[in-house]
N, C-alpha and C positions, 0 to 999 in steps of 0.2 A: 504493500500500500504506500510505503514511503519511498520506494525505489524510484518512482516516476519523478519525484522532486529532485533527485540527485542528478538527473540529466537535464534539468531546467536551464534555460539560457542564463548566463551570468553577466552581471554588470560590475562597475567599479565602485565598491562600497567603502573602501577602507578609510582609515582615519584621516588621511591627507586630502581626500575628496571633500571632507567636511571643514577643513581649516581654510577658510577664505582669507584673502590678503588682509582684510580688516581684523579678522579674528586673530591672525598671526601677530599683528601689531599689538592687539590687546594682551595676548599671551606674553609677548615680550615685555610689555609694560608691567604686567602682573608678576613677572618672574622674580623669584627670590630663592635663596639657598646658597650653598657654597659647595666646594669640592668635597665629596664624601671622604671621610678618613676613618681608619680603624684605630681605636685607642692603642697606642704603642704597648702599654703595659699588658693589655688584654692579648695582644698578638704574641707576646713572649711568655705569658704565664702558662705553665703546663696544665694546671687544673686537675681535678679528679678524673678517673677513667669514666668513659661513657657508660651510662646505665640505661638499659632498655625498659620499656613498659609493655605489658601485654594486656590481654582482655581482662585479667583479674588484678591489674595494678603493677607497680614496679617489680622488676625481676631483681634477683640478688646480683652482686658484683660478679660472682663466679658464673652464674647463668649468662649474664651479659657478655662476659669475656668469651665463653664457649661459642655463643651465637656469632659474635663478631669474627672470631677466628675462622669459623666455617665460611662466613661470607667473604673473607679476605683471601682465602686459600684459592690459588689459581696458578697458571703457568708463569705469571709475572711476579717478580719480587717487589713488594711494596709495603711500606709501613705507614701509609696515609691515614689509616684509622687511628693509630697511636698518636700521630702528630696533629691531626686535624679535628677529630670528633669532639675532643674536650673544648677546643676553641669554638667550634660550631655551637656546641651546647651553651656556652657562656654568651655567645653573640645572640642566638635566636631565642633561647628560653623554652621553646616547645620541645616535647619529648620525642625521642626515637621510639617508635612503637613497632612491636613485632606482631605476627599473626595476621598480616594483611595479604590480600590478593591484588596484584597489579597487572593490568592488561594494557599493552602498548597499542595505541590506535594511530594509524597513519592516514592522513588526508580526511576530507570532509565526509565522503560516503561511509566509511567505517565508523567514524565518530558519531555522525548524525543517526545512523541506524542503531547504534548502541544506546545513545541518549534517548531516542524515541522509544525504544523497547523498555528502558527503565521507567520512563514517564508512564507508560501504559500499565506498569505494575504497581504504581504508587497507591497507597492506602491511607496515609496520614498527612503528609505534607511534601511540598516541592519548593526548594529554595534555589533561585537562579540569580547569578550576578554576571553581567556581561557589559562589554564596552559598546559593541554594535548589536542591534537587534533590528534588522531591516524588514520593511513591509514589502516582501517579495514572496516567491513561492515557498522557500524554506521557512522564512519568518512566519508566514501565514499558517503553514502546517504546524509549526511549534505552537503558535498562538491558539489554534483550534484545539490541539491536544491538551494544552494547559487549561483552556476554558472548560473543556469537557470534564477534566479532572476536578476543577473547582466546583462544577455543578454536581459532581458525585460526592461532594463533602470533603475532598482533599484540599487543604489550604495551600495556595500558591502565593509565594512572595518573590518579587522581582526587584532587583536593583539594576537600573540602567543608567549608563553615563550620559550626561547632558550633551557633551560634545559628540560623543560617538553615535548618539541617536538623533543628532540634529536634523538629519534628512528624513527621519521617519515621521509620518504624519501623526499629529496629536490624536486623531480619531482611532489610530491603531491601538494606542495604549488605553484610550478611553473605553474602547470595546472590551478590553480585558478587565479594566476596573469595574465596568458595569456588571460583569459576571461575578464580582466578589474578589478577584485577584488584587492583591496589594502591590501597587507599582510605585517604587520610590525613585525619583530622579536624583542622581548623584551630582552635587555641586551645580545647581542650575545656572545656566549662562545668564539668565535674567536675574539681576541682583534683587529685584523686588520679590522673587519667588524663593530666595534662599532662606533656609531655616537656621543658619548659623552665620559666621563670618564669611563674606564673599571670597571665594578662593578659586578664581577662574583657572589658574594654571595647574591646580591639582586635579587630576583625572583618575577615574577608576578604570584601569586597564585590565582588571582581572576577568578571567573566564571560569565560572564555577557553576556546576549544577549538582545539587544534593537531593536525593530521593529517599524519603523516610528515615533519614539519619544513618542509613547503612551503605549507601552507594554514592560515590562522588566522581564527577568528571571535571578535569581541569587541563589546561594547556594553552594553545594559541588560537584556537578556532572560535571565531565569532559566529553569530547566527545570521547567515547571509548566503545567498545563492552562489556567490563566487567560489565557495568551497565545494560545489556540487560535483566537480570533476576530479577523478583520481589522477594523480601526477605520474604514476608508474604504469598505468594501464595502456596497452596498445589500443590505438584508435580513440583515446580520450581526447578531450578538448584541449589538452596541453600542447598545442602546436603553435609555435611562434607565428605571428602575422605582422611583425615588423615594428609595431609600436612599443611604447614603454611597457605595456602589459597586454594589449590586444585581447585575444581570447585565450591566453595562457591559463592552464590549471594552476591552482594555488596548492603549494606543498606545505603541509602543516603536520603537527604532532600533538596528540593528547593522551591522557591516561584515564582509564576507568579503575577506580580503587574501591575495594570493600575491606572492612575490618576496623579495628579500634582507632586507626588514625583518622577515620571519617569524622569523628567527634572534634578533632582539632580544626578541620576545615569548617565544620559547623560553627565553632566558636568564632572563627574569623569572619564568617558571614554575619553572624548576629552582632559582632562588634562593629562591623561596617554599617549595619542598619542603625544601631544605636548612635554611632558617631554622626550619622546624617540626620539624627533626630526624627526617624520614622515613627509612625504611630505604633503603639505597643503591638507586638506580634501576637496573633491568636494563640491560645493555649493549645499546644500540640506536643507530641512526643518527639521533641527535637533531639533528645539524647537517649535513644533506646539502649538497653544493656549491651555492651560490646560483645561480639562473638569472634572466634577465630575463623578467618576466611581463607588463610593461606600461610605462606612462610616468609613473605617479604617484610623487610625492615624499612620503614618509611618515616620521614619527618616532614611535617607541613610547615611552610615558611610563607608568611605574609609580610610584605613590605609596605611602608607608608611614609609619606613626607613628614609626618608628625614625629617620626623617630629621629634620633641624632644622625643616623646614617642608614642607608638601605641595608636591611638584614640579609637579603638575598645577595646583594653585591658583596658585602663583607664576607659571607661564608664562601662565595665563589672564589674570591681572591685568596682566602685561606686555603681552599682546596687546590688551587693552581700552584700556590707557593709550596704546598706539601707534595706535589706530584713528583714521582720518581721515574715513571716510564712513559706515560702518554697523557696528552691533553687534547681531546677532540671536541671542538665547539661547532655547532651549527646555529646560525642566527640570522634573523631577517634584517635587522637594522643595527649596523655596526658603526658606532661613533665613539671610540674608546677614549677614556680620560687618561691622564698620565699614570695613575696607579695601575690600571689594567694593562697598559702598554708595558710598563716596567715588569709586571708579573709574567706576562707572556714571553718577553725577551729573556728574562732571567731563567725561566723554565727551559727555553730552547738552549740557552748558554750552558746549562748543566747537563745537557744531553737528552732531555725529555723530547719525545716526538710530539711536536705541537702542530696540529692541523686545524685550520678553520675553513668551513664551507660557508660561503656567503652568496648573496644573490648576484646573478648576471643581469636580471631584469627586475624592476621594482615599481612600486606605485608612488614612490617619493624620490625624485631625482636629487633633491637637496641632501637627504640622508645618504643616498647611494654615493654621491660624489664626496661628501664630507668624510665618509669612512675610507674611501679609496685614497684620500690624502695621506693615510698612514701606511699604505701598502709598502712603499719603499723601505721605510724604517723597519718594519716587521720582517720583510724579506732579507734584509741585510743582517738581521739578528738570527736568522735561521728558522723563522716561523714559516710553515708551508701554507700557502693560500690557494683556495680553489673557489671557482664561481659556478653555481648550479645552473645547468642549461635547461631551456625549454619550459620553465615554470616561474611562477612568482613564489620565491622561497619565503615562507612565513614561520618556520619552525624556530623554537628557542630551546635547544637542548645542549647538555654538556656531559661528557664522560671522562672521568679522571682515573688513570691507572686501571681502567677496566672494572672498577668496583664501586666508584662513587658517581652516581648519575643524577641529573636533575632535568626535569621537564616542567615548563610552565609558560607564563605570559611575559616574562622579563626579557626585554631586548638589551643588547650591549650598547646602550646609548645613554646620554645624559638625562633624557626625559624619563626613562625607566628608573634610573638610579636616584634622581633628585625630585621628580615632580609627580610620578605616577604611584597609585596603589597597585601593587603587583602580587602575584601568587604563584608559588612553585612547590613542587614536591621533590624531595631528595630520596632516592631509593638506593640502598646499599646491596652489594653482593655481586658475584660473578654471574649468577643466573640471569638477572635482569640486565646486568652490564653486557652480557653476550648478545642480548636482543638489541640493545642500543648500538653496540658495535656493528652488528649485521646491518642495521638500518643506516648507520653512518657509511659503511662500505658501499651500500647500494646507492646512496646519494653521491658518494665520491666517484663511483663509476660513471655517473651522469653529469660530472662536473669537468671543467677545464682548469688545469693548473696555471697559476699566474707565476711565471718565473721572473727573476730580477732583470734578466736581459730583455725579456719581452716587455716588462713594465717600463723600463727606462726608455723604450722606443715608442711609448704611447704618444698620441697626437697632441699638438699644442692646445686645441680647444678643450680637450679633456683636462689638461693641467689647469686651465683657466677656470673651468667649472669647479674643480676641487678647491681652488683658492677662494672662490666666491662662496661655496657651500660651507667652508670652514668657519666663516664669519657668523653663521647662524647655528652652529652645532649645539650650543648650550640649550637652545629653545626647541630643537627638533624632536 
């Protein structure tokens, strides 16, 4: 029933379609914040060993060590858990939980089908947080499914970003509200509609769906028909037509998670609702008793500009700094700050295999060229760069030493690190790491390597675009 939507015509919905020149000026004027930094003492402090939590509460130190030793054992020699996890624990505060089941979802068709199937099973509540929710075939199908569930007595609560949904008609959300769905606009653009201090530059870039408190979806995929084509399928719509994006398929990555860690994602959703001063949520069973769903160890990480620094950014820097064998990053929007550049260069300098898969086509030429401005520096440091062919790359994933993986909404740019509310999951172990490695290898095979010799011979007009784009990188 949902498959027909996956072949629907796609249009250009992403965030930069919505940022008109006047809005970009307003965002620039509203910008605040500074370069994120990790507290030096925190970075040096060894801290206590990581302690895991399960469905019945905290595990003993011995139990935690046994599980982590199993997760870390692989063909690669690495001590990343010993060096990094205590720092990550201190930075983030949320627990590492065991007993979870994690399913890796690639592209819109797989993600939407899994999300839609979960919605159909809902009996108590559905919580959704998204940047974009378009009034197109995919958006309408989700809206109809959510309205049907609300009419069955399932409480549906939606947080939608004001900028991300700027192009979505008010009637689309009013129709859902008329059915009883609670729709909360995050940081309204209209200052007269705000429920707190007006914070135009702070946006909710998270993508989260929680069903009955036991199943969570998160990653990079918004609710829009542009994700309806698979980027790996033969005969898909992912064929270049010469423009910046044309009719290219969008390549993205999401997770479906079940188990005790879902409660941590639920806490983040409720905290965002309360922070935006939404009306009190209906009394529902938002925190059912946790059950063991699998063997994966997962940590939920939510970042907010209200924090002294991005929690996701800080823990990613720590993981890269702790890497011994490999750093594999796939990201849609790459505009690195000096600390990230230093961490990548240092890793390559100590012999770590550092590979980045970045877009060759994009929906934002400013971000695209601002990131390319740093290619030469990275290539000279020994970092290997690749650009994904034939798709609009929208994934945000990382795999460190084959055992520390993260998937979420966080881009490697200043906006994600300083201005956005973001959401990621960290998954430990070789079992999930092998899946991410295989996905990375598949994308790598569909990418072109950027060599230093090739890059030094790029055209003058590209160099000029890089210089111009770099002026705007802080606000992109």
